Structures are given as structure tokens and as C-alpha cells.
N, CA, C, O and the ligand as a Tripos MOL2 file, in Angstrom:
@<TRIPOS>MOLECULE
protein
  261   259    66     0     0
PROTEIN
NO_CHARGES

@<TRIPOS>ATOM
      1 N           0.8440   -1.1880    0.0000 N.3       1 MET1
      2 CA          0.0000    0.0000    0.0000 C.3       1 MET1
      3 C           0.8830    1.2420    0.0000 C.2       1 MET1
      4 O           1.8830    1.3100    0.7150 O.2       1 MET1
      5 N           0.5100    2.1890   -0.7850 N.am      2 SER2
      6 CA          1.2740    3.4160   -0.8240 C.3       2 SER2
      7 C           0.3390    4.6040   -0.8640 C.2       2 SER2
      8 O          -0.7410    4.5690   -1.4540 O.2       2 SER2
      9 N           0.7940    5.6420   -0.2210 N.am      3 ILE3
     10 CA          0.0220    6.8780   -0.2380 C.3       3 ILE3
     11 C           0.6120    7.7850   -1.3020 C.2       3 ILE3
     12 O           1.8180    8.0320   -1.3200 O.2       3 ILE3
     13 N          -0.2080    8.2600   -2.1520 N.am      4 ARG4
     14 CA          0.2660    9.0770   -3.2610 C.3       4 ARG4
     15 C           1.0740   10.2750   -2.7650 C.2       4 ARG4
     16 O           0.6230   11.0510   -1.9230 O.2       4 ARG4
     17 N           2.2560   10.3970   -3.3040 N.am      5 GLY5
     18 CA          3.0800   11.5390   -2.9550 C.3       5 GLY5
     19 C           3.8330   11.3750   -1.6490 C.2       5 GLY5
     20 O           4.5620   12.2790   -1.2400 O.2       5 GLY5
     21 N           3.6730   10.2650   -1.0040 N.am      6 ALA6
     22 CA          4.3620   10.0940    0.2740 C.3       6 ALA6
     23 C           4.7770    8.6410    0.4480 C.2       6 ALA6
     24 O           4.2220    7.9130    1.2710 O.2       6 ALA6
     25 N           5.7340    8.2450   -0.3180 N.am      7 LYS7
     26 CA          6.2310    6.8800   -0.1780 C.3       7 LYS7
     27 C           7.5320    6.9130    0.6160 C.2       7 LYS7
     28 O           8.4840    7.6020    0.2480 O.2       7 LYS7
     29 N           7.5550    6.1850    1.6660 N.am      8 PHE8
     30 CA          8.7360    6.2070    2.5070 C.3       8 PHE8
     31 C           9.0940    4.8050    2.9690 C.2       8 PHE8
     32 O           8.2440    3.9250    3.1040 O.2       8 PHE8
     33 N          10.3580    4.6400    3.1990 N.am      9 HIS9
     34 CA         10.8270    3.3790    3.7380 C.3       9 HIS9
     35 C          11.6240    3.6760    4.9950 C.2       9 HIS9
     36 O          12.2720    4.7170    5.1010 O.2       9 HIS9
     37 N          11.5730    2.7900    5.9060 N.am     10 GLY10
     38 CA         12.3380    2.9830    7.1200 C.3      10 GLY10
     39 C          11.4340    3.2800    8.3030 C.2      10 GLY10
     40 O          10.2210    3.4430    8.1720 O.2      10 GLY10
     41 N          12.0660    3.3430    9.4460 N.am     11 PRO11
     42 CA         11.3090    3.4540   10.6950 C.3      11 PRO11
     43 C          10.7880    4.8500   10.9740 C.2      11 PRO11
     44 O           9.8540    5.0180   11.7590 O.2      11 PRO11
     45 N          11.3820    5.8560   10.3400 N.am     12 THR12
     46 CA         10.9710    7.2130   10.6460 C.3      12 THR12
     47 C           9.7800    7.6260    9.7950 C.2      12 THR12
     48 O           9.8410    7.5490    8.5680 O.2      12 THR12
     49 N           8.7150    8.0560   10.4200 N.am     13 PRO13
     50 CA          7.5730    8.5260    9.6400 C.3      13 PRO13
     51 C           7.9290    9.8110    8.9270 C.2      13 PRO13
     52 O           8.7480   10.5860    9.4210 O.2      13 PRO13
     53 N           7.3340   10.0490    7.7890 N.am     14 PRO14
     54 CA          7.6340   11.2680    7.0420 C.3      14 PRO14
     55 C           7.1950   12.5010    7.7940 C.2      14 PRO14
     56 O           6.1290   12.5280    8.4100 O.2      14 PRO14
     57 N           8.0220   13.5110    7.7370 N.am     15 SER15
     58 CA          7.6470   14.7590    8.3870 C.3      15 SER15
     59 C           7.9120   15.9120    7.4480 C.2      15 SER15
     60 O           8.7840   15.8520    6.5810 O.2      15 SER15
     61 N           7.1600   16.9350    7.6350 N.am     16 ASP16
     62 CA          7.2700   18.1050    6.7950 C.3      16 ASP16
     63 C           8.6660   18.7060    6.9260 C.2      16 ASP16
     64 O           9.1640   18.8900    8.0370 O.2      16 ASP16
     65 N           9.2870   19.0100    5.8060 N.am     17 THR17
     66 CA         10.6610   19.5150    5.8290 C.3      17 THR17
     67 C          10.7720   20.8130    6.6150 C.2      17 THR17
     68 O          11.7320   21.0230    7.3570 O.2      17 THR17
     69 N           9.8010   21.6620    6.4500 N.am     18 THR18
     70 CA          9.8810   22.9880    7.0540 C.3      18 THR18
     71 C           9.4020   23.0000    8.5000 C.2      18 THR18
     72 O          10.0510   23.5640    9.3810 O.2      18 THR18
     73 N           8.2800   22.3830    8.7210 N.am     19 THR19
     74 CA          7.6630   22.4990   10.0290 C.3      19 THR19
     75 C           7.9400   21.3070   10.9240 C.2      19 THR19
     76 O           7.6970   21.3500   12.1300 O.2      19 THR19
     77 N           8.4620   20.2200   10.3100 N.am     20 ASN20
     78 CA          8.7140   18.9850   11.0350 C.3      20 ASN20
     79 C           7.4400   18.3410   11.5690 C.2      20 ASN20
     80 O           7.4820   17.4910   12.4580 O.2      20 ASN20
     81 N           6.3300   18.7540   11.0210 N.am     21 TRP21
     82 CA          5.0870   18.0800   11.3780 C.3      21 TRP21
     83 C           5.0920   16.7020   10.7480 C.2      21 TRP21
     84 O           5.3140   16.5490    9.5470 O.2      21 TRP21
     85 N           4.8550   15.7510   11.5390 N.am     22 VAL22
     86 CA          4.8130   14.4000   11.0130 C.3      22 VAL22
     87 C           3.5120   14.2000   10.2440 C.2      22 VAL22
     88 O           2.4210   14.5110   10.7210 O.2      22 VAL22
     89 N           3.6730   13.6670    9.0330 N.am     23 LEU23
     90 CA          2.4980   13.4470    8.2170 C.3      23 LEU23
     91 C           1.6710   12.2850    8.7610 C.2      23 LEU23
     92 O           2.1920   11.2070    9.0460 O.2      23 LEU23
     93 N           0.4170   12.5270    8.8930 N.am     24 ALA24
     94 CA         -0.4760   11.4590    9.3160 C.3      24 ALA24
     95 C          -0.5370   10.4080    8.2070 C.2      24 ALA24
     96 O          -0.3620   10.7330    7.0330 O.2      24 ALA24
     97 N          -0.7850    9.1600    8.5750 N.am     25 PRO25
     98 CA         -0.7810    8.0700    7.5900 C.3      25 PRO25
     99 C          -1.6660    8.3350    6.3830 C.2      25 PRO25
    100 O          -1.3250    7.9460    5.2660 O.2      25 PRO25
    101 N          -2.7610    8.9720    6.5910 N.am     26 LEU26
    102 CA         -3.6900    9.1870    5.4860 C.3      26 LEU26
    103 C          -3.6500   10.6160    4.9680 C.2      26 LEU26
    104 O          -4.4270   11.0050    4.0960 O.2      26 LEU26
    105 N          -2.7390   11.3750    5.5190 N.am     27 GLU27
    106 CA         -2.6530   12.7490    5.0780 C.3      27 GLU27
    107 C          -1.9830   12.8130    3.7020 C.2      27 GLU27
    108 O          -0.9980   12.1220    3.4440 O.2      27 GLU27
    109 N          -2.5140   13.6200    2.8620 N.am     28 ARG28
    110 CA         -1.9520   13.7360    1.5220 C.3      28 ARG28
    111 C          -0.8520   14.7850    1.5110 C.2      28 ARG28
    112 O          -1.0910   15.9590    1.2280 O.2      28 ARG28
    113 N           0.3190   14.3490    1.8160 N.am     29 GLY29
    114 CA          1.4540   15.2610    1.7850 C.3      29 GLY29
    115 C           2.0580   15.2900    0.3980 C.2      29 GLY29
    116 O           1.6760   14.5160   -0.4790 O.2      29 GLY29
    117 N           2.9820   16.1710    0.2160 N.am     30 VAL30
    118 CA          3.6350   16.2940   -1.0760 C.3      30 VAL30
    119 C           5.1360   16.1230   -0.8960 C.2      30 VAL30
    120 O           5.7480   16.7360   -0.0210 O.2      30 VAL30
    121 N           5.7130   15.2810   -1.7380 N.am     31 VAL31
    122 CA          7.1520   15.0750   -1.7060 C.3      31 VAL31
    123 C           7.6910   15.3920   -3.0900 C.2      31 VAL31
    124 O           7.2370   14.8190   -4.0800 O.2      31 VAL31
    125 N           8.6340   16.2770   -3.1640 N.am     32 PHE32
    126 CA          9.1740   16.6340   -4.4600 C.3      32 PHE32
    127 C          10.6160   17.0950   -4.3130 C.2      32 PHE32
    128 O          11.0490   17.5090   -3.2380 O.2      32 PHE32
    129 N          11.3430   17.0150   -5.4090 N.am     33 ALA33
    130 CA         12.7240   17.4860   -5.4020 C.3      33 ALA33
    131 C          12.7310   19.0020   -5.4710 C.2      33 ALA33
    132 O          11.8110   19.6200   -6.0070 O.2      33 ALA33
    133 N          13.7680   19.5810   -4.9290 N.am     34 CYS34
    134 CA         13.9040   21.0360   -4.9760 C.3      34 CYS34
    135 C          13.8370   21.5130   -6.4230 C.2      34 CYS34
    136 O          14.5990   21.0340   -7.2630 O.2      34 CYS34
    137 N          12.9410   22.4460   -6.7300 N.am     35 PRO35
    138 CA         12.7800   22.9270   -8.1030 C.3      35 PRO35
    139 C          13.9820   23.7170   -8.5880 C.2      35 PRO35
    140 O          14.1270   23.9520   -9.7880 O.2      35 PRO35
    141 N          14.8180   24.1160   -7.6960 N.am     36 ASN36
    142 CA         15.9720   24.9190   -8.0940 C.3      36 ASN36
    143 C          17.2170   24.0680   -8.3280 C.2      36 ASN36
    144 O          17.8360   24.1450   -9.3890 O.2      36 ASN36
    145 N          17.5810   23.2600   -7.3390 N.am     37 CYS37
    146 CA         18.8130   22.4750   -7.4690 C.3      37 CYS37
    147 C          18.5310   20.9960   -7.6590 C.2      37 CYS37
    148 O          19.3720   20.2680   -8.1860 O.2      37 CYS37
    149 N          17.3600   20.5430   -7.2390 N.am     38 GLY38
    150 CA         17.0050   19.1410   -7.4240 C.3      38 GLY38
    151 C          17.7920   18.1760   -6.5560 C.2      38 GLY38
    152 O          17.7090   16.9610   -6.7330 O.2      38 GLY38
    153 N          18.5510   18.7160   -5.6240 N.am     39 LYS39
    154 CA         19.3990   17.8520   -4.8000 C.3      39 LYS39
    155 C          18.6870   17.3370   -3.5660 C.2      39 LYS39
    156 O          18.9830   16.2590   -3.0520 O.2      39 LYS39
    157 N          17.7560   18.1260   -3.1140 N.am     40 THR40
    158 CA         17.0970   17.7530   -1.8720 C.3      40 THR40
    159 C          15.6410   17.3980   -2.1120 C.2      40 THR40
    160 O          15.0330   17.8000   -3.1040 O.2      40 THR40
    161 N          15.1110   16.6500   -1.1950 N.am     41 THR41
    162 CA         13.7150   16.2830   -1.2670 C.3      41 THR41
    163 C          12.9310   17.1210   -0.2730 C.2      41 THR41
    164 O          13.1900   17.1050    0.9300 O.2      41 THR41
    165 N          11.9860   17.8360   -0.8000 N.am     42 ILE42
    166 CA         11.1600   18.6890    0.0410 C.3      42 ILE42
    167 C           9.9030   17.9110    0.4180 C.2      42 ILE42
    168 O           9.2550   17.2920   -0.4260 O.2      42 ILE42
    169 N           9.5860   17.9580    1.6780 N.am     43 ILE43
    170 CA          8.3580   17.3100    2.1290 C.3      43 ILE43
    171 C           7.4280   18.3720    2.6960 C.2      43 ILE43
    172 O           7.7860   19.1300    3.5980 O.2      43 ILE43
    173 N           6.2420   18.4000    2.1490 N.am     44 ARG44
    174 CA          5.2740   19.3620    2.6720 C.3      44 ARG44
    175 C           4.0130   18.6250    3.0680 C.2      44 ARG44
    176 O           3.5020   17.7890    2.3220 O.2      44 ARG44
    177 N           3.5350   18.9360    4.2130 N.am     45 SER45
    178 CA          2.3010   18.3190    4.6570 C.3      45 SER45
    179 C           1.1210   19.1280    4.1370 C.2      45 SER45
    180 O           1.2520   20.3000    3.7820 O.2      45 SER45
    181 N          -0.0100   18.4860    4.1020 N.am     46 ALA46
    182 CA         -1.2150   19.1710    3.6260 C.3      46 ALA46
    183 C          -1.5290   20.3590    4.5240 C.2      46 ALA46
    184 O          -2.0740   21.3720    4.0860 O.2      46 ALA46
    185 N          -1.1730   20.2030    5.7830 N.am     47 ARG47
    186 CA         -1.4660   21.2750    6.7280 C.3      47 ARG47
    187 C          -0.6270   22.5120    6.4240 C.2      47 ARG47
    188 O          -1.1410   23.6310    6.4500 O.2      47 ARG47
    189 N           0.6600   22.3210    6.1380 N.am     48 SER48
    190 CA          1.4990   23.4810    5.8650 C.3      48 SER48
    191 C           1.1100   24.1300    4.5420 C.2      48 SER48
    192 O           1.2550   25.3400    4.3690 O.2      48 SER48
    193 N           0.6160   23.3200    3.6130 N.am     49 ARG49
    194 CA          0.1400   23.8970    2.3560 C.3      49 ARG49
    195 C          -1.0770   24.7620    2.6130 C.2      49 ARG49
    196 O          -1.2200   25.8600    2.0740 O.2      49 ARG49
    197 N          -1.9340   24.2360    3.4410 N.am     50 LYS50
    198 CA         -3.1750   24.9450    3.7410 C.3      50 LYS50
    199 C          -2.8850   26.2760    4.4200 C.2      50 LYS50
    200 O          -3.5540   27.2800    4.1800 O.2      50 LYS50
    201 N          -1.8630   26.2540    5.2790 N.am     51 LEU51
    202 CA         -1.5060   27.4580    6.0140 C.3      51 LEU51
    203 C          -0.5940   28.3670    5.2060 C.2      51 LEU51
    204 O          -0.3020   29.4910    5.6150 O.2      51 LEU51
    205 N          -0.1460   27.8740    4.0560 N.am     52 GLY52
    206 CA          0.7070   28.6980    3.2100 C.3      52 GLY52
    207 C           2.1120   28.8450    3.7460 C.2      52 GLY52
    208 O           2.7740   29.8590    3.5210 O.2      52 GLY52
    209 N           2.5630   27.8300    4.4560 N.am     53 VAL53
    210 CA          3.9210   27.8690    4.9900 C.3      53 VAL53
    211 C           4.9140   27.6930    3.8430 C.2      53 VAL53
    212 O           4.7720   26.7970    3.0110 O.2      53 VAL53
    213 N           5.9030   28.5500    3.8190 N.am     54 THR54
    214 CA          6.9060   28.4380    2.7690 C.3      54 THR54
    215 C           7.9400   27.3890    3.1500 C.2      54 THR54
    216 O           8.1730   27.1160    4.3270 O.2      54 THR54
    217 N           8.5490   26.8150    2.1330 N.am     55 TYR55
    218 CA          9.5960   25.8420    2.4030 C.3      55 TYR55
    219 C          10.9380   26.4220    1.9670 C.2      55 TYR55
    220 O          11.0050   27.3370    1.1470 O.2      55 TYR55
    221 N          11.9750   25.8790    2.5220 N.am     56 ARG56
    222 CA         13.2980   26.3540    2.1750 C.3      56 ARG56
    223 C          14.2090   25.1570    1.9370 C.2      56 ARG56
    224 O          14.2880   24.2400    2.7550 O.2      56 ARG56
    225 N          14.8880   25.1890    0.8050 N.am     57 CYS57
    226 CA         15.8070   24.1180    0.4780 C.3      57 CYS57
    227 C          17.0750   24.2610    1.3120 C.2      57 CYS57
    228 O          17.7230   25.3070    1.2760 O.2      57 CYS57
    229 N          17.4340   23.2310    2.0570 N.am     58 PRO58
    230 CA         18.6310   23.3130    2.8970 C.3      58 PRO58
    231 C          19.9180   23.3100    2.0720 C.2      58 PRO58
    232 O          20.9880   23.6550    2.5740 O.2      58 PRO58
    233 N          19.8040   22.9190    0.8140 N.am     59 GLU59
    234 CA         20.9890   22.8260   -0.0330 C.3      59 GLU59
    235 C          21.3300   24.1560   -0.6940 C.2      59 GLU59
    236 O          22.4730   24.6110   -0.6450 O.2      59 GLU59
    237 N          20.3300   24.7690   -1.3100 N.am     60 CYS60
    238 CA         20.6100   25.9830   -2.0670 C.3      60 CYS60
    239 C          19.8900   27.2070   -1.5070 C.2      60 CYS60
    240 O          20.1020   28.3250   -1.9760 O.2      60 CYS60
    241 N          19.0530   26.9960   -0.5190 N.am     61 GLY61
    242 CA         18.3870   28.1290    0.1060 C.3      61 GLY61
    243 C          17.1650   28.6280   -0.6400 C.2      61 GLY61
    244 O          16.6130   29.6810   -0.3210 O.2      61 GLY61
    245 N          16.7480   27.8540   -1.6450 N.am     62 PHE62
    246 CA         15.5690   28.2470   -2.4090 C.3      62 PHE62
    247 C          14.3300   28.2420   -1.5180 C.2      62 PHE62
    248 O          14.0710   27.2870   -0.7850 O.2      62 PHE62
    249 N          13.5890   29.3150   -1.6030 N.am     63 VAL63
    250 CA         12.3680   29.4160   -0.8150 C.3      63 VAL63
    251 C          11.1810   29.4420   -1.7490 C.2      63 VAL63
    252 O          11.1380   30.2220   -2.7000 O.2      63 VAL63
    253 N          10.2290   28.5950   -1.4740 N.am     64 GLY64
    254 CA          9.0630   28.5280   -2.3450 C.3      64 GLY64
    255 C           7.7700   28.5330   -1.5600 C.2      64 GLY64
    256 O           7.7590   28.2380   -0.3650 O.2      64 GLY64
    257 N           6.7080   28.8590   -2.2120 N.am     65 PRO65
    258 CA          5.4010   28.8660   -1.5910 C.3      65 PRO65
    259 C           4.8300   27.4570   -1.4330 C.2      65 PRO65
    260 O           3.7230   27.2930   -0.9200 O.2      65 PRO65
    261 ZN         17.6550   23.4400   -3.6950 Zn       66 ZN66
@<TRIPOS>BOND
     1     1     2 1
     2     2     3 1
     3     3     4 2
     4     3     5 am
     5     5     6 1
     6     6     7 1
     7     7     8 2
     8     7     9 am
     9     9    10 1
    10    10    11 1
    11    11    12 2
    12    11    13 am
    13    13    14 1
    14    14    15 1
    15    15    16 2
    16    15    17 am
    17    17    18 1
    18    18    19 1
    19    19    20 2
    20    19    21 am
    21    21    22 1
    22    22    23 1
    23    23    24 2
    24    23    25 am
    25    25    26 1
    26    26    27 1
    27    27    28 2
    28    27    29 am
    29    29    30 1
    30    30    31 1
    31    31    32 2
    32    31    33 am
    33    33    34 1
    34    34    35 1
    35    35    36 2
    36    35    37 am
    37    37    38 1
    38    38    39 1
    39    39    40 2
    40    39    41 am
    41    41    42 1
    42    42    43 1
    43    43    44 2
    44    43    45 am
    45    45    46 1
    46    46    47 1
    47    47    48 2
    48    47    49 am
    49    49    50 1
    50    50    51 1
    51    51    52 2
    52    51    53 am
    53    53    54 1
    54    54    55 1
    55    55    56 2
    56    55    57 am
    57    57    58 1
    58    58    59 1
    59    59    60 2
    60    59    61 am
    61    61    62 1
    62    62    63 1
    63    63    64 2
    64    63    65 am
    65    65    66 1
    66    66    67 1
    67    67    68 2
    68    67    69 am
    69    69    70 1
    70    70    71 1
    71    71    72 2
    72    71    73 am
    73    73    74 1
    74    74    75 1
    75    75    76 2
    76    75    77 am
    77    77    78 1
    78    78    79 1
    79    79    80 2
    80    79    81 am
    81    81    82 1
    82    82    83 1
    83    83    84 2
    84    83    85 am
    85    85    86 1
    86    86    87 1
    87    87    88 2
    88    87    89 am
    89    89    90 1
    90    90    91 1
    91    91    92 2
    92    91    93 am
    93    93    94 1
    94    94    95 1
    95    95    96 2
    96    95    97 am
    97    97    98 1
    98    98    99 1
    99    99   100 2
   100    99   101 am
   101   101   102 1
   102   102   103 1
   103   103   104 2
   104   103   105 am
   105   105   106 1
   106   106   107 1
   107   107   108 2
   108   107   109 am
   109   109   110 1
   110   110   111 1
   111   111   112 2
   112   111   113 am
   113   113   114 1
   114   114   115 1
   115   115   116 2
   116   115   117 am
   117   117   118 1
   118   118   119 1
   119   119   120 2
   120   119   121 am
   121   121   122 1
   122   122   123 1
   123   123   124 2
   124   123   125 am
   125   125   126 1
   126   126   127 1
   127   127   128 2
   128   127   129 am
   129   129   130 1
   130   130   131 1
   131   131   132 2
   132   131   133 am
   133   133   134 1
   134   134   135 1
   135   135   136 2
   136   135   137 am
   137   137   138 1
   138   138   139 1
   139   139   140 2
   140   139   141 am
   141   141   142 1
   142   142   143 1
   143   143   144 2
   144   143   145 am
   145   145   146 1
   146   146   147 1
   147   147   148 2
   148   147   149 am
   149   149   150 1
   150   150   151 1
   151   151   152 2
   152   151   153 am
   153   153   154 1
   154   154   155 1
   155   155   156 2
   156   155   157 am
   157   157   158 1
   158   158   159 1
   159   159   160 2
   160   159   161 am
   161   161   162 1
   162   162   163 1
   163   163   164 2
   164   163   165 am
   165   165   166 1
   166   166   167 1
   167   167   168 2
   168   167   169 am
   169   169   170 1
   170   170   171 1
   171   171   172 2
   172   171   173 am
   173   173   174 1
   174   174   175 1
   175   175   176 2
   176   175   177 am
   177   177   178 1
   178   178   179 1
   179   179   180 2
   180   179   181 am
   181   181   182 1
   182   182   183 1
   183   183   184 2
   184   183   185 am
   185   185   186 1
   186   186   187 1
   187   187   188 2
   188   187   189 am
   189   189   190 1
   190   190   191 1
   191   191   192 2
   192   191   193 am
   193   193   194 1
   194   194   195 1
   195   195   196 2
   196   195   197 am
   197   197   198 1
   198   198   199 1
   199   199   200 2
   200   199   201 am
   201   201   202 1
   202   202   203 1
   203   203   204 2
   204   203   205 am
   205   205   206 1
   206   206   207 1
   207   207   208 2
   208   207   209 am
   209   209   210 1
   210   210   211 1
   211   211   212 2
   212   211   213 am
   213   213   214 1
   214   214   215 1
   215   215   216 2
   216   215   217 am
   217   217   218 1
   218   218   219 1
   219   219   220 2
   220   219   221 am
   221   221   222 1
   222   222   223 1
   223   223   224 2
   224   223   225 am
   225   225   226 1
   226   226   227 1
   227   227   228 2
   228   227   229 am
   229   229   230 1
   230   230   231 1
   231   231   232 2
   232   231   233 am
   233   233   234 1
   234   234   235 1
   235   235   236 2
   236   235   237 am
   237   237   238 1
   238   238   239 1
   239   239   240 2
   240   239   241 am
   241   241   242 1
   242   242   243 1
   243   243   244 2
   244   243   245 am
   245   245   246 1
   246   246   247 1
   247   247   248 2
   248   247   249 am
   249   249   250 1
   250   250   251 1
   251   251   252 2
   252   251   253 am
   253   253   254 1
   254   254   255 1
   255   255   256 2
   256   255   257 am
   257   257   258 1
   258   258   259 1
   259   259   260 2
@<TRIPOS>SUBSTRUCTURE
     1 MET1         2 RESIDUE 1 A MET
     2 SER2         6 RESIDUE 1 A SER
     3 ILE3        10 RESIDUE 1 A ILE
     4 ARG4        14 RESIDUE 1 A ARG
     5 GLY5        18 RESIDUE 1 A GLY
     6 ALA6        22 RESIDUE 1 A ALA
     7 LYS7        26 RESIDUE 1 A LYS
     8 PHE8        30 RESIDUE 1 A PHE
     9 HIS9        34 RESIDUE 1 A HIS
    10 GLY10       38 RESIDUE 1 A GLY
    11 PRO11       42 RESIDUE 1 A PRO
    12 THR12       46 RESIDUE 1 A THR
    13 PRO13       50 RESIDUE 1 A PRO
    14 PRO14       54 RESIDUE 1 A PRO
    15 SER15       58 RESIDUE 1 A SER
    16 ASP16       62 RESIDUE 1 A ASP
    17 THR17       66 RESIDUE 1 A THR
    18 THR18       70 RESIDUE 1 A THR
    19 THR19       74 RESIDUE 1 A THR
    20 ASN20       78 RESIDUE 1 A ASN
    21 TRP21       82 RESIDUE 1 A TRP
    22 VAL22       86 RESIDUE 1 A VAL
    23 LEU23       90 RESIDUE 1 A LEU
    24 ALA24       94 RESIDUE 1 A ALA
    25 PRO25       98 RESIDUE 1 A PRO
    26 LEU26      102 RESIDUE 1 A LEU
    27 GLU27      106 RESIDUE 1 A GLU
    28 ARG28      110 RESIDUE 1 A ARG
    29 GLY29      114 RESIDUE 1 A GLY
    30 VAL30      118 RESIDUE 1 A VAL
    31 VAL31      122 RESIDUE 1 A VAL
    32 PHE32      126 RESIDUE 1 A PHE
    33 ALA33      130 RESIDUE 1 A ALA
    34 CYS34      134 RESIDUE 1 A CYS
    35 PRO35      138 RESIDUE 1 A PRO
    36 ASN36      142 RESIDUE 1 A ASN
    37 CYS37      146 RESIDUE 1 A CYS
    38 GLY38      150 RESIDUE 1 A GLY
    39 LYS39      154 RESIDUE 1 A LYS
    40 THR40      158 RESIDUE 1 A THR
    41 THR41      162 RESIDUE 1 A THR
    42 ILE42      166 RESIDUE 1 A ILE
    43 ILE43      170 RESIDUE 1 A ILE
    44 ARG44      174 RESIDUE 1 A ARG
    45 SER45      178 RESIDUE 1 A SER
    46 ALA46      182 RESIDUE 1 A ALA
    47 ARG47      186 RESIDUE 1 A ARG
    48 SER48      190 RESIDUE 1 A SER
    49 ARG49      194 RESIDUE 1 A ARG
    50 LYS50      198 RESIDUE 1 A LYS
    51 LEU51      202 RESIDUE 1 A LEU
    52 GLY52      206 RESIDUE 1 A GLY
    53 VAL53      210 RESIDUE 1 A VAL
    54 THR54      214 RESIDUE 1 A THR
    55 TYR55      218 RESIDUE 1 A TYR
    56 ARG56      222 RESIDUE 1 A ARG
    57 CYS57      226 RESIDUE 1 A CYS
    58 PRO58      230 RESIDUE 1 A PRO
    59 GLU59      234 RESIDUE 1 A GLU
    60 CYS60      238 RESIDUE 1 A CYS
    61 GLY61      242 RESIDUE 1 A GLY
    62 PHE62      246 RESIDUE 1 A PHE
    63 VAL63      250 RESIDUE 1 A VAL
    64 GLY64      254 RESIDUE 1 A GLY
    65 PRO65      258 RESIDUE 1 A PRO
    66 ZN66       261 GROUP 0 **** ****
């Protein structure tokens, strides 16, 4: 079983990159590579999207909505 946009392996549950909110099992989070450098994986929870929290790439400092 996989949740769209949030496939993870390992013991650590996925958490939002910016807010560190752990994604609920059924929460539709978004996982994508940094649009600027593509080196890092950005994780955004549905909650942070709803609140309009910006994310920041730890690699290149790119900030996005
Ligand atoms: Zn980046």
C-alpha cells in the first residue's frame, strides 16, 4: 500500500521539511525534489500547504510557496 506523494521506507515517519510536522498516515502530503537544485527532497504536509507555509531548500536556500 502506498500513499500518493508520500512513499517512505524505514522506521521514521515522514515529516514536513519545514515544520517537522509528522504526516499522518492518510494525510496527503507532497514530496518533491527542490525545483531549483534538485538535490534535496522537500516534504510538505497538507497542513502546511493549507496554512501557506513556505519551504526552504537546505541545499541551495531556495524558498518557495
Ligand atoms: Zn535546492
